[in-house]
C-alpha positions, 0 to 999 in steps of 0.5 A: 242795329249797325251796318256791321251787326246787320252784315254779321247776321246776314253773313252767318245766315248765308254761310249756314245755308250755303253749307246746308245747300252743299250737303244737300247737293251731295257732290262736288262740281266736276271740271273737265280738263278740256272744254269746247264752246261755240264762240262768235267766229268759231269753236273755242277751246278751254283748258283748265290746269291742275288748280282749275285755272282756265286757258282760253284758245280762240281763233280770233280776238273776238273769240278770245275775249268771248272765252274770257267772259265765259270762264269769268262767269263760270268761276265768279258770276256772283262776285261779278254781279255783286261788284257791278251792282255796287258801282251802279247803286243796285246792291239792294236789288239783290241783297235787300235793305242791308245794302241800302246804305251803300247804294245811297252812298254810291248815288250821293258820291256820283257813282251811277251818274259817272258810270252812265257818262262812261257808257255814253263816251265809249268809242265804237271799238270799245263797245264792240269788244265789250259786246264780245266779252259780254256775249261770253258771260251771257253764254255761260249763264245760259249754259248754267241755267240749262245744266242747273248749275247756277251759283248757289248764292242765288238759290240761298237768296231766293234770287234765281230770277235776278241772274245777271244779263251782262252788258257794257254797263255792268263792266263799267260799274265794276270799273267805277268800284275799282276806280273809287277804291283806288283814288278816294282818300276820304278815310284819310282826309276826313279824320285830318279835317276833324283833327284840324279843328283841335290842333295847331298847324305845326301839330297837324303837319307833324301828323301828316308829314311831307314825304321824307327827304330820305325816302326812295322815289320810283324814278331816281331822285332829282332836285325838286322843281315844284313848289313845296306845299305847306300848311298855312294855318287857315283851317276850316272848322268842320265838326262831326255831328256823330263821330261814330256814324262818320267813322262807320260810313268811312268804314263802309266806303273803305270796304268794311275796314278803317285801315288803308287797303290799297297798296302793292309792290313791284320790281323789275331787274335788268339782265345785268342784275340777274343770274339768268341774263334775262329781265325779271318781273315781280308783282304783288298787289295789296288789296282786301282779302275776300273769298273768292279773291279779287283776282282770277288767273286766266290765260287768253290766246288768239291764233290770229285767224282774223288777220289781226295777228296771233297773241297769247297772254296769261296772268291776273284778271278781274272777273267782269273786266276783259284783259289781264292786269298783272301778267305777260304775253310772248314778248313783255311782262307788266303789272301795276301798283297803286299810284296814290295821286291826289285826284279828289278835292273837297271844298267847304261851301259858304251858305247864304245866311238868309237862304240855305238853298244858296251858297256863296260864289267867287264874285260875292253873289249867291248861287242856287244849290242844285237838287236831284231826285235819285232812286234805287230799288230795294228788294221787296220794298220797291224804290227808295228815293233820295235827294242829292244836292250839288254845288258847282264843285260836285255833290254835297257829302256832309249829310252822308258823313254827318258833318256840320258844314256843307262839304262838296266833293270833286273827283277826277274820274267823275269829271270826265269819262273813264277810258281805261278799258280801251287799253285792253286789246293793245296791252295784251298784244304789245311787243315793245316799250313804245307799244306798251306806252301807247296802250296805256296812254288812255288808261285813266286809273292812277297806277304805277306800271312796271315793264320788262321785255325779252329784249332786255329792257325794263321801264316804268310808266305812271297812268291816270287822270290827274288834274292841274290846279291853280293853287293847292290848299293846305297841301291838298289834305284839307278842304279848300274854301269854295267861294274863291277860284284860287283852288280850282282845277285847270286841266289834266296832266298830259300822259307824256308829263306823267312820271316814267323811266326806261333802262335806268343805269342802276339796272332795276326799278321798284315801286311800293306806293311811294313818291314817284319823283321829286322832279315833276313840275306838277303837284302829284299828291299828299297820300303817298305811302311810307317809304319803308316798304320801298326802303326794304325792297331796295336794300334787298335788291342792292345787297345782291350783285345778281338775283335769281328768280327765287331771290327776286320772288323771296322779297315778296315774303320779306317780313323785316320791319324798318320801323322796328329798327328805329324804335326798338333801340330807344326801347332798349335804353329805357330804365324800367325799374324792377318790373319783371314783365317789362324786363322779360319783354325787353330781353326778347327785343334785345335778341330780335332781328326785327323780323315780324314772323308769326311765331315771334313774341318780340314782334308782338311786343313791338307792334303793340308798343308802336300802336300804343305810343302813337295813339297815346300821343294823339290822345293827349291832344284829341279824344280817343275816337278821333285818335283812333281814326288817325292810327288806323287809316293813316298808319303810313303817316303814323310811321313817319310821324313817330320816326320824325320825333324819335331822335328828339327826346324833348319834342313837344309831342312827348308831353301829355297836355292833360297832366301837370308834369312835363313828359319826355320820350322816355316817359311815353315809350315806357308807358306804351311798353307797359301798356303793351305788356299788360294788353298781352297778359290780359289777352293771352292770360300768360305772364311769360312774354315768350308766349306772346307770339305775333301770330296769336292775334295776327290771323289771316281771315278772308271775309265772304265778298264785301261783308265785314266779319270774316267767317268763311276762311281762316288762313291761320297765323300771319307774319308781317305788317302793313309796312313790310314788303310782305304786307299783312294789314289788319281790320281795326287797330284802334280796337286792337283787332289785328285780324289780317284782312288785306295783303297780297291778293296775287303774287307773280314772278317771271323770268321774262322769256323763260316762261316755263319758270314763271310762278304765281299764287292766289290767296284762295282759289280759281273758283268762286263756287263754294263747293268746288275743289278749287274754291280755296286750294291755293290758300295753303300754298299762299300761307306758307309762301309757296308758288305754283307754276304759271302755265303758259303753253300753246294750244 
């Protein structure tokens, strides 16, 4: 059985038993409006609003963090447990043999070892506030046990004895999962490596183009000051021993999908750009849809009895981690998007032909590969021992990925301790731009933080551990040769040399995982998203002289496709002969405004045509499985690839090398349109294209935690796609599974200073308890594009 089929069987069983347990339970959990718990220094008041969102009021910072840990455990203990275990390679201890592949991968990639390094390097202040937070978690667990209200998953799994005792290492394990999910680019880099063995440098560069010159940057564009890195054409020859197994591991490492999950949008407007004469802050992070959702909204406050000053903050937290990621306090609003910087390099090592335990060093001699015996527990089966091999660059991941050459991985966060958590207290209490930047100076995750304050200022600050390199090999996409020092890391980019901006003249800033700036003197990366979301957001902001809060928030729901506006005009020029089905499809496209609404048949025709034409072009050069590995994870590159050749009807890419004739753009576009129409006809059994509505195949489904099959919550038909501001990505485009499995996992819009006008929504609910009324009560709001009040009140 594959990992996917085992996961499917396990999730069906868990869901059935949970439903049965809830019937036996006989009643829903009761939430008190006001709850008082004993903190470390004094009593803590916990208030829950209409949607069950907790608001913690402590007299000291210690108690505020204790209270946040308490409500996190009350609402999301099982979720916290699962994800902390993932970072420490201990999933199998809870879930058994099913999770052993993931634990082995985490050990091989160095996850647990990196967590232990992070633990050793914690400062005393970090240890103290993580201890305070952990005490809150453990107090909640103790109360659950006493009241016989432990999460039902532990009963279903017969794992009540495995209830977690929280400590700093648990939180660090969760941070490692987040860090790896945001920074690893293996789902893009490995297909590029395998494609390189079949392509010329020109072909590979077409598939992985540079960020376009017309693409907007976060900081206003300036002339480039860093050398452009191009393919030189000396590609390493690395093949997969089993392409299905390789893609399955990449799917596992990317949380169950071969699509690119991590993204986000945010924008801030200065008072001169708003109708409220205050700054406006909007943020919608894009991550996998899970039930319960990734984020947990919470309010946290301290009255300052400890002499450290009163403070109050609210927004999206991650259960298991203290602090707030997207939100505001009484002075400033903040929130990040993913900064897709290159903090991971691969190296092809050269083995000694006479001794496979040695590899070639830069001086021409051979050094010994280091082997370490590691183990992880599997529930009911004892410990499993594995051997991980290391070169001077890092772990050899070839066996894990079923590759035929020794490939070593060097990952920034694995080279030094992670200290992002030290930003938590100071960020919650920051009152101005300087304090905000100071709080982020130790933040190691690669993020694009936007900022707005009550004084009328807006700003942008990039964060993260970014290496400086002697040279960049093949634009950083392909593995460098390991037997030279030419491509080694030198140091880390100083915080003050990372991209930033403050009060730009145009009066607004937006980021959408696009290139931050062209003027950095440092190499930043190669995997920036297509600029299409940034283009559309910018166009919406520029189209209005002043925006209200509702105007600004509406951009989060914008479904207009920039790619459609480029492709469809070429489709309308096609000579389709007397094919009535294709004629009818073109008439729908002719009257279309490029909005990917869920009830739009034109949207459905466009999406299938786009996917098909890109896949057909790549298939003409490589086999179908490799082509599929490109179209899914590299969907953003696919947009730029097709856009770059659309205006050249005789570009060499249009010719199918497997046929005797020379195809043109018209041939390929017509063939793709015909295939798209045939697919819709077979899928729906309707010959009338009017009924080929995008939402019929584009359904929002949220899987139960990390399992692949989305069996718990079906949100219904969804609009948008991966390239619209209202991002709604899918499970497996190569197999035409357009199930929406990632998108905005939190939406927040704030009129900074007029806190009562703030609004937010989650794609689920506050509670992670299956039978609670707040388990999914926000989902209907989310699916219809509505919000709820972002409560921010003094105790």
